[in-house]
C-alpha positions as CSV (number, residue, x, y, z in Angstrom):
1,M,-0.3,0.0,0.0
2,V,1.4,3.4,-1.0
3,H,0.3,6.7,0.7
4,D,1.3,10.2,1.6
5,S,2.1,11.5,5.1
6,P,-0.8,10.9,7.4
7,D,-1.0,14.8,7.8
8,N,-3.9,13.8,4.9
9,P,-7.0,13.1,6.8
10,D,-7.7,10.1,4.3
11,D,-4.6,8.4,6.3
12,R,-5.9,9.2,9.5
13,A,-9.1,7.2,8.6
14,R,-6.9,4.2,7.5
15,K,-5.9,3.6,11.2
16,A,-8.8,4.9,12.9
17,P,-11.4,1.9,14.1
18,P,-10.1,-1.5,15.5
19,A,-10.9,-4.7,13.4
20,A,-12.3,-7.9,14.7
21,S,-13.2,-11.3,14.3
22,D,-16.4,-13.0,14.0
23,T,-16.0,-16.2,16.7
24,P,-19.3,-17.9,17.1
25,P,-19.4,-20.8,20.2
26,E,-17.3,-23.4,18.0
27,R,-14.0,-21.2,18.0
28,L,-12.2,-21.5,20.9
29,A,-8.5,-21.0,22.0
30,G,-6.3,-19.3,24.5
31,P,-3.9,-16.3,25.5
32,D,-0.7,-15.0,24.5
33,V,2.1,-14.2,26.3
34,D,3.2,-10.4,27.7
35,P,4.8,-8.0,25.3
36,A,8.7,-7.8,25.1
37,A,10.2,-5.6,27.4
38,A,13.2,-5.0,25.2
39,G,13.6,-6.1,21.3
40,G,15.1,-4.8,17.8
41,D,14.6,-4.9,14.4
42,D,15.1,-8.4,14.0
43,E,11.9,-10.6,13.3
44,D,11.7,-13.2,16.0
45,D,10.4,-16.9,14.6
46,A,6.7,-17.3,16.0
47,L,6.5,-20.1,18.6
48,L,4.5,-22.9,18.6
49,P,1.6,-22.8,21.0
50,D,0.8,-25.8,23.6
51,I,-1.8,-27.9,22.2
52,L,-5.4,-27.2,24.2
53,E,-6.5,-30.8,24.9
54,E,-10.3,-31.4,25.0
55,S,-9.7,-32.9,28.5
56,G,-7.6,-29.4,29.9
57,A,-9.3,-28.3,33.0
58,V,-10.0,-24.3,33.3
59,G,-11.2,-24.4,36.9
60,E,-14.4,-26.2,35.8
61,G,-17.6,-26.2,38.1
62,P,-20.7,-28.6,37.6
63,L,-22.3,-27.7,34.2
64,A,-25.5,-27.1,35.8
65,T,-23.8,-23.8,37.7
66,G,-23.0,-22.7,34.0
67,H,-26.2,-23.1,32.7
68,E,-27.6,-21.0,35.2
69,A,-25.6,-18.3,34.8
70,I,-26.0,-18.0,31.3
71,E,-29.9,-18.8,31.5
72,R,-29.9,-15.5,34.0
73,A,-28.1,-13.6,31.2
74,V,-30.6,-14.8,28.7
75,R,-33.5,-13.2,30.5
76,L,-31.8,-9.6,30.4
77,A,-30.2,-10.2,27.1
78,P,-31.1,-7.9,23.9
79,T,-32.4,-8.9,20.7
80,S,-30.1,-6.7,18.8
81,P,-26.2,-7.2,17.9
82,G,-23.8,-7.1,20.5
83,V,-20.8,-8.7,22.1
84,Y,-20.8,-10.9,25.1
85,R,-18.1,-12.2,27.5
86,M,-18.1,-15.0,29.6
87,L,-16.2,-15.0,33.3
88,N,-15.3,-17.6,35.5
89,A,-15.2,-17.1,39.4
90,N,-12.2,-15.4,39.6
91,A,-13.6,-12.6,37.1
92,D,-11.2,-14.0,34.2
93,V,-12.5,-13.5,30.8
94,L,-13.0,-17.2,29.1
95,Y,-14.4,-16.2,26.2
96,V,-15.4,-13.2,23.8
97,G,-17.8,-13.7,21.1
98,K,-20.3,-11.6,19.0
99,A,-23.9,-12.3,17.5
100,K,-26.3,-10.8,15.5
101,N,-29.1,-11.6,18.2
102,V,-27.2,-11.8,21.5
103,K,-30.5,-13.4,23.2
104,K,-30.7,-16.1,20.5
105,R,-26.9,-16.9,20.7
106,L,-26.7,-17.2,24.5
107,S,-29.8,-19.4,24.5
108,S,-27.9,-21.7,22.4
109,Y,-25.4,-22.2,25.0
110,A,-28.3,-22.5,27.7
111,R,-30.1,-25.4,26.2
112,Q,-29.1,-28.4,28.3
113,S,-30.3,-31.1,25.9
114,A,-28.1,-29.3,22.9
115,P,-25.7,-31.4,21.4
116,L,-22.4,-29.5,22.2
117,P,-18.5,-30.0,21.5
118,A,-16.7,-30.9,24.9
119,R,-14.4,-27.7,24.8
120,I,-17.8,-25.7,24.9
121,L,-19.2,-27.9,27.7
122,R,-15.9,-27.2,29.5
123,M,-16.5,-23.5,28.8
124,I,-19.9,-23.5,30.1
125,A,-18.9,-25.3,33.0
126,A,-16.4,-22.6,34.2
127,T,-18.7,-19.9,33.6
128,V,-20.5,-18.1,36.6
129,T,-21.5,-14.6,34.9
130,V,-22.0,-13.0,31.4
131,E,-21.5,-9.7,30.6
132,I,-23.0,-8.0,27.4
133,V,-22.1,-4.9,25.4
134,S,-25.0,-3.9,23.0
135,T,-23.8,-2.4,19.7
136,T,-25.6,-0.6,16.8
137,T,-24.7,-3.0,14.0
138,E,-23.4,-6.5,13.8
139,T,-20.3,-4.8,11.7
140,E,-19.4,-2.9,14.8
141,A,-20.0,-6.1,17.2
142,L,-17.4,-7.7,14.7
143,L,-15.0,-4.9,15.2
144,L,-15.7,-4.6,19.1
145,E,-15.1,-8.7,19.5
146,A,-11.6,-8.7,17.7
147,N,-10.5,-5.6,19.7
148,L,-11.6,-7.4,23.4
149,I,-10.0,-10.5,22.2
150,K,-6.4,-9.0,21.5
151,Q,-6.8,-7.0,24.9
152,L,-8.3,-9.6,27.2
153,R,-6.7,-12.9,25.6
154,P,-9.7,-15.2,27.0
155,R,-8.7,-18.9,27.0
156,F,-11.5,-20.0,24.8
157,N,-10.7,-17.9,21.8
158,V,-8.1,-18.4,18.8
159,Q,-5.3,-16.2,19.5
160,L,-2.9,-14.6,17.1
161,R,0.2,-14.7,18.4
162,D,3.6,-12.8,17.5
163,D,1.5,-9.9,16.3
164,K,4.0,-7.0,15.3
165,S,3.7,-4.1,13.4
166,F,5.0,-4.3,10.1
167,P,7.8,-1.6,8.5
168,Y,7.2,0.3,5.9
169,I,9.4,2.3,3.3
170,L,9.4,6.2,3.8
171,I,10.6,8.5,1.3
172,T,10.8,11.8,3.3
173,G,8.6,14.8,2.4
174,D,10.2,17.6,5.1
175,H,13.6,18.1,3.6
176,W,14.7,19.5,0.0
177,A,16.8,16.3,-0.5
178,P,14.1,13.4,0.5
179,Q,15.8,10.7,2.6
180,I,14.8,7.1,2.0
181,L,14.5,4.9,5.3
182,K,12.8,1.9,7.2
183,H,9.7,3.0,9.2
184,R,7.5,1.5,12.1
185,G,4.7,2.8,14.4
186,A,2.6,5.9,13.9
187,Q,3.1,7.6,10.1
188,T,3.2,11.0,11.3
189,R,6.3,12.7,9.6
190,P,5.7,14.0,6.0
191,G,6.3,11.8,3.1
192,R,5.4,8.9,1.0
193,Y,5.1,5.6,3.1
194,F,5.4,2.2,0.8
195,G,4.4,-1.1,2.7
196,P,3.7,-3.0,4.5
197,F,6.9,-5.4,4.3
198,A,6.7,-8.5,5.9
199,S,9.8,-8.2,7.8
200,A,12.8,-5.7,8.6
201,G,15.2,-7.6,6.7
202,A,12.8,-7.5,3.3
203,V,12.8,-3.8,3.9
204,N,16.5,-3.7,4.4
205,R,17.5,-5.7,1.6
206,T,14.9,-3.2,-0.5
207,I,16.2,-0.1,0.2
208,T,19.8,-1.2,-0.3
209,A,18.6,-2.0,-4.0
210,L,17.1,1.2,-4.3
211,Q,19.9,3.1,-3.0
212,R,22.1,1.4,-5.9
213,A,19.3,2.1,-8.7
214,F,18.2,5.6,-7.6
215,L,21.4,6.8,-5.3
216,I,18.9,8.3,-2.8
217,R,20.7,9.2,0.2
218,S,19.6,7.4,3.6
219,C,21.5,9.4,6.1
220,T,20.0,11.7,8.9
221,D,19.2,15.5,8.4
222,S,21.8,16.4,10.6
223,F,24.6,14.2,9.1
224,F,23.5,15.8,5.8
225,E,23.9,19.2,6.9
226,S,27.3,19.0,8.6
227,R,29.0,17.5,5.4
228,T,32.1,19.0,3.7
229,R,32.7,16.3,1.4
230,P,30.8,13.5,-0.1
231,C,30.8,10.2,2.4
232,L,31.5,6.9,1.5
233,L,28.4,6.0,0.0
234,H,28.6,8.3,-2.8
235,Q,32.3,6.8,-3.4
236,I,30.6,3.6,-3.9
237,R,27.8,4.8,-6.1
238,R,24.9,4.5,-3.5
239,C,23.9,7.9,-3.2
240,A,24.1,11.0,-5.5
241,G,25.8,12.9,-3.0
242,P,23.2,16.3,-2.6
243,C,24.8,16.9,0.6
244,T,28.0,18.7,-1.1
245,R,26.0,19.7,-4.3
246,E,27.7,16.6,-6.3
247,I,24.2,16.6,-7.9
248,D,21.8,19.6,-8.3
249,F,18.2,20.2,-6.9
250,G,16.5,19.1,-10.4
251,G,18.7,16.1,-10.9
252,Y,18.1,14.9,-7.3
253,S,14.3,15.6,-7.4
254,T,14.3,13.1,-10.7
255,L,15.6,10.3,-8.7
256,V,13.3,10.6,-6.2
257,R,10.4,10.8,-8.6
258,E,11.8,7.6,-10.4
259,A,12.1,5.7,-6.9
260,S,8.6,6.7,-6.1
261,D,7.4,5.7,-9.6
262,F,9.1,2.3,-9.1
263,L,7.7,1.4,-5.7
264,S,4.2,2.6,-6.7
265,G,3.9,-0.1,-9.2
266,K,5.4,1.7,-12.4
267,S,8.5,-0.3,-12.6
268,H,8.3,-1.1,-16.4
269,A,8.1,2.5,-17.2
270,V,11.2,3.3,-15.1
271,K,13.2,0.5,-16.3
272,Q,12.1,1.7,-20.0
273,E,13.3,5.2,-19.2
274,L,16.6,4.0,-17.6
275,A,17.3,1.9,-20.7
276,G,16.8,4.9,-23.1
277,E,19.1,6.8,-21.1
278,M,21.6,4.1,-21.1
279,E,21.4,3.7,-25.0
280,K,21.6,7.4,-25.6
281,A,24.7,8.0,-23.5
282,S,26.1,5.0,-25.2
283,N,25.2,6.5,-28.6
284,E,27.0,9.7,-27.8
285,L,30.0,7.5,-26.5
286,E,29.6,8.7,-22.9
287,F,30.6,5.2,-21.7
288,E,30.8,5.8,-17.9
289,R,27.4,7.4,-17.9
290,A,25.8,4.6,-19.8
291,A,27.9,2.0,-17.5
292,L,26.0,4.0,-14.3
293,Y,22.5,3.3,-16.1
294,R,23.5,0.0,-16.7
295,D,24.1,-0.7,-12.9
296,R,20.8,1.0,-11.9
297,L,19.0,-1.2,-14.1
298,A,20.8,-4.6,-12.7
299,A,19.8,-3.2,-9.3
300,L,15.9,-2.8,-10.2
301,S,16.1,-6.5,-11.9
302,A,17.8,-7.7,-8.3
303,I,15.1,-6.2,-6.5
304,Q,12.3,-7.9,-8.7
305,S,14.1,-11.0,-8.6
306,Q,14.5,-10.9,-4.8
307,Q,11.0,-10.8,-4.6
308,G,10.2,-14.2,-6.3
309,I,6.8,-14.5,-7.6
310,N,5.0,-11.4,-9.0
311,P,1.6,-11.4,-10.2
312,R,0.7,-10.0,-13.4
313,T,-3.0,-9.3,-12.6
314,V,-3.1,-8.6,-9.2
315,E,-2.2,-5.1,-8.1
316,E,-2.8,-4.8,-4.1
317,A,-3.6,-7.9,-2.0
318,D,-2.9,-9.9,0.9
319,V,-2.9,-13.8,0.6
320,F,-3.5,-16.2,3.7
321,A,-3.2,-19.8,3.4
322,I,-3.7,-22.5,6.4
323,H,-2.2,-25.7,7.0
324,Q,-3.0,-28.1,9.7
325,E,-0.9,-30.8,11.2
326,G,0.0,-32.3,14.4
327,G,-2.7,-30.3,16.1
328,F,-1.2,-27.2,15.2
329,S,-2.1,-24.4,12.6
330,C,0.3,-22.1,10.5
331,V,-1.2,-19.3,8.6
332,E,1.3,-18.4,5.8
333,V,0.5,-14.4,4.7
334,F,2.0,-13.2,1.8
335,F,1.8,-9.1,0.8
336,F,1.4,-7.8,-2.6
337,R,1.6,-3.9,-3.2
338,T,1.6,-2.4,-6.7
339,G,2.2,-5.6,-8.3
340,Q,5.4,-6.6,-6.3
341,N,5.6,-9.5,-3.9
342,W,6.6,-7.5,-0.5
343,G,7.4,-10.6,1.6
344,N,5.8,-13.3,3.4
345,R,5.6,-14.3,7.1
346,A,4.2,-17.4,9.0
347,Y,2.1,-17.3,11.9
348,F,1.0,-20.3,14.3
349,P,-2.1,-19.0,16.2
350,R,-3.4,-20.8,19.2
351,A,-6.3,-22.9,19.0
352,E,-7.7,-26.5,20.2
353,K,-6.7,-29.3,17.7
354,S,-10.5,-30.0,17.1
355,F,-11.1,-26.6,15.1
356,T,-11.3,-26.7,11.7
357,P,-8.9,-24.9,9.1
358,E,-12.0,-22.3,8.1
359,E,-12.9,-21.7,11.9
360,V,-9.0,-20.6,12.8
361,L,-8.3,-18.6,9.6
362,G,-12.0,-16.7,10.0
363,S,-11.0,-15.8,13.7
364,F,-7.3,-15.0,12.7
365,L,-8.4,-12.2,9.8
366,A,-10.1,-9.8,12.0
367,Q,-7.7,-10.0,14.7
368,F,-4.9,-9.5,12.3
369,Y,-6.1,-6.3,10.4
370,D,-7.1,-4.9,14.4
371,D,-4.1,-2.3,13.8
372,K,-3.2,-2.7,10.3
373,P,-4.6,-1.1,7.0
374,P,-6.3,-4.0,4.8
375,P,-5.7,-4.0,0.9
376,R,-8.5,-4.2,-1.6
377,N,-8.5,-7.8,-2.1
378,I,-8.2,-10.5,0.8
379,L,-7.4,-13.5,-1.0
380,L,-7.8,-17.2,1.3
381,S,-7.2,-20.8,0.9
382,H,-10.6,-21.7,2.5
383,D,-13.8,-20.2,2.5
384,I,-14.8,-18.9,5.8
385,E,-18.0,-17.9,7.6
386,E,-19.4,-14.4,7.1
387,S,-16.8,-13.4,4.8
388,E,-19.3,-10.5,3.5
389,L,-19.7,-9.3,7.0
390,L,-15.8,-9.3,7.5
391,A,-15.4,-7.5,3.9
392,N,-18.0,-5.1,5.1
393,A,-16.3,-4.3,8.4
394,L,-12.6,-3.8,6.6
395,S,-14.2,-1.5,4.0
396,I,-15.2,0.6,6.8
397,K,-12.1,0.7,8.3
398,A,-9.9,1.1,5.4
399,G,-12.3,3.8,3.8
400,H,-12.2,1.8,0.5
401,K,-13.9,-1.5,-0.4
402,V,-12.3,-4.4,0.3
403,E,-13.0,-7.8,-0.9
404,V,-12.7,-10.9,0.7
405,T,-12.7,-14.3,-1.3
406,A,-11.3,-17.7,-1.8
407,P,-10.4,-17.9,-5.6
408,K,-11.0,-21.0,-7.6
409,R,-9.1,-20.6,-10.7
410,G,-6.5,-18.3,-12.5
411,E,-3.5,-16.2,-11.0
412,K,-5.3,-16.0,-7.6
413,K,-5.5,-19.4,-7.3
414,E,-2.1,-20.0,-8.2
415,L,-0.9,-17.2,-5.4
416,V,-3.1,-19.0,-2.9
417,N,-1.6,-22.6,-3.7
418,H,2.0,-21.0,-3.4
419,A,1.2,-19.4,-0.1
420,L,-0.2,-23.0,0.8
421,T,3.0,-24.8,-0.1
422,N,4.7,-22.0,2.2
423,A,2.6,-22.9,5.2
424,R,3.0,-26.4,5.0
425,E,6.7,-26.3,4.6
426,A,6.8,-23.7,7.5
427,L,4.9,-25.6,9.4
428,G,6.8,-29.1,9.1
429,R,10.2,-27.0,9.7
430,K,8.7,-25.7,13.0
431,L,7.7,-29.0,14.2
432,A,11.0,-30.6,13.1
433,D,12.9,-27.7,15.4
434,T,10.5,-28.0,18.3
435,A,11.0,-31.8,18.4
436,T,14.7,-31.2,18.5
437,Q,14.6,-28.9,21.3
438,S,12.2,-31.2,23.2
439,R,14.8,-33.9,23.0
440,L,17.7,-31.7,24.0
441,L,15.8,-30.6,27.2
442,E,15.1,-34.4,28.1
443,A,18.5,-35.1,27.5
444,M,19.6,-32.3,29.7
445,A,17.2,-33.5,32.3
446,A,18.7,-36.6,32.5
447,T,22.2,-35.2,32.5
448,L,21.7,-32.7,35.2
449,S,19.3,-35.4,37.3
450,L,16.5,-32.5,37.2
451,P,13.4,-33.4,38.7
452,H,11.4,-33.0,35.5
453,V,12.0,-31.8,31.7
454,P,12.4,-28.1,32.2
455,K,9.7,-25.9,30.3
456,R,11.1,-23.0,31.2
457,I,15.1,-22.1,31.7
458,E,16.3,-18.5,32.5
459,V,20.0,-17.4,32.3
460,Y,21.4,-14.5,34.0
461,D,24.3,-12.6,33.1
462,N,26.1,-8.7,34.1
463,S,28.0,-6.4,32.2
464,H,29.7,-3.2,32.9
465,I,33.0,-1.6,32.8
466,Q,34.5,-0.9,36.2
467,G,31.3,-0.6,37.6
468,T,29.8,1.9,35.3
469,N,26.7,1.7,32.9
470,A,25.9,-1.7,35.1
471,V,23.3,-3.8,33.9
472,G,21.7,-7.0,34.2
473,A,19.9,-9.5,31.7
474,M,17.8,-12.4,31.7
475,I,17.0,-14.5,28.7
476,V,14.4,-17.2,28.7
477,A,14.2,-20.5,26.6
478,G,11.9,-23.0,26.4
479,P,10.7,-25.9,24.2
480,D,10.4,-23.7,21.0
481,G,13.7,-22.3,21.8
482,F,14.6,-18.9,22.7
483,V,11.5,-16.9,23.9
484,K,12.6,-13.2,23.1
485,N,9.3,-11.5,24.0
486,Q,10.3,-12.7,27.6
487,Y,13.7,-11.4,27.9
488,R,14.2,-8.7,30.5
489,K,17.2,-5.9,31.1
490,F,17.8,-4.7,34.9
491,N,19.5,-1.6,35.3
492,I,21.6,-1.5,38.1
493,K,21.4,1.5,40.2
494,S,21.6,0.6,43.7
495,E,23.8,3.6,45.5
496,G,25.2,0.7,48.0
497,I,26.6,-1.4,45.6
498,T,30.5,-1.1,45.1
499,P,31.5,-0.8,41.4
500,G,32.6,-3.9,39.9
501,D,31.0,-6.2,42.8
502,D,29.4,-8.8,40.4
503,F,27.8,-10.8,43.6
504,A,26.1,-7.6,44.8
505,M,24.7,-6.9,41.1
506,M,23.5,-10.6,40.7
507,R,21.7,-10.2,43.6
508,E,19.6,-7.1,42.9
509,V,18.8,-8.7,39.7
510,L,17.4,-11.8,41.1
511,E,15.7,-10.2,43.9
512,R,13.7,-7.7,41.4
513,R,13.0,-10.7,39.4
514,F,11.8,-13.0,42.1
515,K,10.1,-10.6,44.6
516,R,7.5,-9.6,41.6
517,L,6.9,-13.4,40.9
518,I,6.4,-14.2,44.9
519,N,4.2,-11.1,45.3
520,P,3.1,-10.2,41.8
521,P,0.7,-7.0,40.8
522,E,-2.8,-7.8,40.7
523,D,-3.3,-7.8,36.9
524,A,-0.2,-9.8,36.2
525,A,-1.3,-12.1,38.6
526,S,-4.6,-12.7,36.9
527,K,-3.1,-12.9,33.5
528,A,-0.5,-15.6,34.2
529,K,-3.3,-17.8,35.3
530,D,-4.4,-18.8,31.8
531,D,-0.4,-18.2,30.2
532,D,0.7,-21.0,28.1
533,F,4.2,-20.4,28.6
534,P,4.9,-20.7,32.7
535,Q,6.1,-17.8,34.6
536,W,8.1,-19.8,37.1
537,P,11.7,-21.1,35.9
538,D,12.5,-24.8,36.1
539,L,16.0,-24.1,36.1
540,V,18.2,-21.0,36.6
541,I,21.7,-20.7,34.8
542,I,24.2,-18.5,35.6
543,D,27.6,-17.6,34.3
544,G,30.5,-18.2,37.1
545,G,31.9,-21.0,39.2
546,R,31.1,-22.3,42.3
547,G,31.4,-18.9,44.4
548,Q,28.8,-17.3,42.3
549,L,26.7,-20.5,42.8
550,N,27.1,-20.5,46.2
551,A,26.2,-16.6,46.3
552,V,22.8,-17.5,44.6
553,R,21.8,-20.4,46.5
554,E,22.2,-17.6,49.3
555,I,20.0,-15.2,47.6
556,F,17.4,-17.9,46.8
557,A,17.2,-19.1,50.7
558,N,16.6,-15.8,51.6
559,L,13.9,-15.5,49.3
560,G,12.6,-19.0,50.4
561,L,12.9,-20.6,46.9
562,T,13.3,-24.2,47.1
563,Q,11.5,-25.2,43.8
564,V,13.8,-23.8,41.3
565,S,16.9,-25.9,40.0
566,L,20.4,-24.1,39.9
567,M,23.4,-24.2,37.9
568,S,26.4,-22.0,37.0
569,V,28.8,-22.4,34.0
570,A,32.3,-21.7,34.6
571,K,34.4,-21.3,31.6
572,G,37.3,-23.4,30.7
573,P,41.1,-22.9,30.6
574,D,41.5,-19.7,28.3
575,R,37.8,-19.4,27.9
576,D,38.1,-22.3,25.4
577,A,34.3,-23.7,24.6
578,G,33.8,-27.2,25.0
579,R,35.8,-27.3,28.4
580,E,33.4,-25.5,30.6
581,T,32.7,-26.7,34.1
582,L,28.9,-27.4,35.4
583,F,28.2,-26.6,39.1
584,M,25.1,-27.8,40.9
585,P,24.2,-27.4,44.7
586,E,25.4,-30.4,46.9
587,R,26.8,-32.0,43.8
588,E,30.3,-32.9,42.3
589,A,31.6,-30.5,39.4
590,I,30.0,-31.7,36.1
591,K,32.3,-32.1,33.1
592,L,30.7,-33.2,29.8
593,E,32.5,-34.2,26.6
594,P,33.2,-31.5,24.2
595,R,30.8,-32.9,21.6
596,D,28.1,-33.6,23.9
597,P,25.0,-32.0,22.6
598,V,23.8,-31.0,25.9
599,L,26.8,-28.9,26.6
600,Y,26.4,-27.4,23.3
601,F,22.9,-26.8,24.1
602,I,24.4,-24.9,27.4
603,Q,26.7,-23.3,25.6
604,R,24.0,-21.4,23.5
605,L,22.4,-20.7,26.2
606,R,25.0,-18.9,27.9
607,D,25.9,-17.2,25.0
608,E,22.8,-15.7,24.0
609,A,22.7,-14.2,27.6
610,H,26.3,-12.9,26.9
611,R,25.1,-11.3,23.6
612,F,21.9,-9.7,25.2
613,V,23.8,-8.2,28.2
614,I,26.6,-6.7,26.3
615,G,23.9,-5.2,23.8
616,S,21.9,-3.7,26.7
617,H,25.2,-2.5,28.0
618,R,26.6,-0.5,25.0
619,K,22.9,1.2,24.2
620,L,23.6,2.3,28.1
621,R,26.9,3.6,27.3
622,K,26.5,5.1,23.9
623,K,23.9,7.1,25.7
624,D,26.2,8.5,28.0
625,I,28.9,9.2,25.6
626,R,26.4,11.1,23.6
627,E,25.5,13.0,26.4
628,A,29.3,13.8,27.7
629,G,30.6,14.2,24.3
630,L,34.2,13.8,23.4
631,Q,35.6,15.8,26.3
632,E,35.8,12.5,28.5
633,I,38.4,11.1,26.2
634,P,41.6,11.5,27.9
635,G,43.8,13.6,25.8
636,I,41.4,15.1,23.5
637,G,41.1,18.7,23.9
638,P,38.8,21.4,22.2
639,S,40.9,21.6,18.9
640,R,41.1,18.0,18.5
641,K,37.3,17.8,18.8
642,R,36.5,20.4,16.4
643,A,39.0,18.3,13.9
644,L,37.2,15.3,14.4
645,L,33.6,16.8,14.1
646,H,34.6,18.6,11.0
647,H,36.2,15.4,9.3
648,F,33.6,13.0,10.3
649,G,30.5,15.1,10.9
650,T,28.8,13.8,13.9
651,L,29.7,11.7,17.0
652,K,28.0,8.6,15.6
653,E,30.2,8.7,12.7
654,I,33.3,9.0,14.9
655,E,32.1,6.1,17.0
656,R,32.0,3.9,13.6
657,A,35.6,4.7,12.5
658,S,38.4,2.4,12.4
659,I,41.5,3.3,14.1
660,A,43.3,3.8,10.5
661,D,40.4,6.5,9.5
662,L,40.7,8.1,13.0
663,G,44.3,8.4,12.2
664,K,43.7,10.3,9.1
665,V,42.4,13.2,11.0
666,P,44.9,16.7,11.2
667,G,46.2,16.5,14.8
668,V,45.1,13.3,15.5
669,S,48.2,10.8,16.4
670,A,48.4,6.7,16.0
671,E,48.2,6.8,19.7
672,S,45.4,9.2,20.1
673,A,43.6,7.4,17.1
674,R,43.7,4.1,19.5
675,R,42.6,5.7,22.5
676,I,39.4,7.1,20.9
677,F,38.9,3.7,19.5
678,E,39.2,2.0,22.7
679,Y,36.8,4.7,24.4
680,F,33.7,3.6,21.9
681,H,34.8,0.1,21.6
682,P,35.6,-1.3,25.2
683,Q,35.6,-4.5,26.2
684,P,32.9,-5.0,29.0
685,G,34.1,-7.0,32.3
C-alpha cells in the first residue's frame, strides 16, 4: 500500500477503528504472553503454542451452574447485535463472542439438551457470569469482538500470536533532499509510505537495492547538513551526494520521482526510461554514464528477482493460506502491493486441535487487521463463514472497498496455492525444530538429574566497565527455543553497590526478578493464570563458578525459593568452548564431553545471555557517551574535538570509524586514534 504523509485526513481514517473477528461458540483457544520488554528490529520466529487438549481443566464447576449463569443472562439479553463475555469465578474472561442477536446466541448455550462439543461444555462449566455490550450493527460487534480478544486474551478464543507492526519504506517529504529509510509505528512524518513489508530484513534489502538504483541518501538530516565532502556511500555509487551539491536540486528530484514511481508499481516505465538513457549515453560515446545506467537497471532487476513470484494481474492483495498438522495450525501471509511481492510471514495461532481450518482462519483474519490497514483484496485458501460481514467491516476501517474471497481458478488461485505450499513447509520446519528442542531438554534433564524436563529456563548475566553503566539481563528458553518476548534487562542503580561487585549486582537482579514473581501485581497475577508459557522457571543458569553458585544459593534461601533448580557454568581454561565446568548445589562438578549435545545447548544459552546483556550495556554506554561528548576522552581537547567533528560530521560517525580512519584526521596521532577507538569500543567486564 502506498500513501502520503498522514497529515492527510484520509490516512488518519485508515488507522482509525479496531478490526475484529467473528467467533461463534464453535471457536475456542487461549492467551498470548506479555509483550517484549526489550527488542530489536530482528523478526523473531513465532513459537508453536501448547496444544489445548479436550480434557484440559479451566477451573471447571458443575455444568448445571454454568447453565444457570447463562440462563440468567438470557433473561436480560437484548435481541439486537452485541458482544458478550463469559467470566469464571475469579472474574477472568474465558471467552468473547459476538452475535447478530445476543439473546438467541446465548440461548444456544443455555439449552442443556443441545449436543455441544466437549470444549464448549468445559467453557460453560467454568462460567459464573456473562457480561453483554450492545452495538448498533453486527459490523460494530465484529470490530469490538476482535479488539477485546486482543486486549483480554481469553482462553477460549483463537489467539493471534507474535503480532507485530510491519515495517514500511518512507521517502521523507520535509527536506529539499528527501531521505529513504525504514519506518515503523505511527506515520506522522511528512512523506510517502510504501508497504507493508513482511520483515525488517525485506525492507533493508529493498532499501539497499534502491540506493544502488536511484542513489537516494539514507543519512540523517543532521549528518547531511554537517558534510563538507561526500561520504563513502557516494564513493561506492549508492548516493548521488546532494549534501555537497554533487547533484543539483532538479537532478536529485528526478531520482526521487523515479524511486517513488518504482515503488508505486510503475517499474516497467522506470526501467524503460533508464534503458533509453543508457542507450542515449552509449550513442554519444559517454560510456561511463552508460555504465551508471546499466548498474541502476541491474539493481532494479535484483529487487524484482529477490521478490520471487510477482503477479501479473493482482495489483494489491494479502494472501492467507492455512495448513494444519499434528494439532497445530500455520497461517502463511503474503503481501502484494503495486504488483510486487513485498514478502511473506508465517503465524502459528493458538487454537484447540479440534478447530477446522475455516474456523481458525476466520478468527485469525479480523484480529490480524485490528491495527493494520487492509488492502483492496484479501485472498484465502479456505471459504470462511461471514466473509461478507468481514469485508464490510474492513471496508469501513479502510475507507475503501475490501473484497474477501477464496479464488477457485486463475492467477489468484496460483498465488493461494503458492502460499499454501509455504504454510505446509513452514509448519513442517517448526515441528521438526520443536522436536529437536524437546529432545535436548529431555537429555538435559537426564544429564543434570533434574526432577522433570524443564519447560522454562532462565539465564542471567551482568555487564559493566569498572562498575559504570552496570546492567543485568535475563534470557528465557523453552520447548520452542529462545522466547525473546520474555527477555528482560535490569539497569543496576543501587547506591550501596561497590563498583564492579558482580555478586551484589547479581543479588539485585535476582531479588527484583523473584520478588515480583512471589508478590505479583494483581493484573499480572490474573493474566498469568491462563498463560500457555510458565512464569516460574524450572532451571536458573548463571555465568560463573562455585563461588557465584553459592552466592545465588544464599539469595534463593533468603527469598524462600526451593522449587527452582540452579546451575552455574564456569568457562574452561583460556575460555575455550567445550571445556566448561558445570556446578550444581550439593553435587560434584560436572564435566561433559566437548561434543556432547547437552553441553553445546548450554553454551548456546550462555552465549545468548552474553549477547543480550552486552547489547544492553552498549546502548547505555552510547547514551552516556553522546550526552558527555568527546571531552571525556583523555587527551582530546577542544582543537582535536573540532577537527574530528569537522572530518566525520557527527559523533555517531566518529564512533563507527576505524583506528586507521581516525588517524587520518589532522592533529590526531596514532596513539590518540587508538585511545579514541578504545573509548568507543571497550571490552566489558
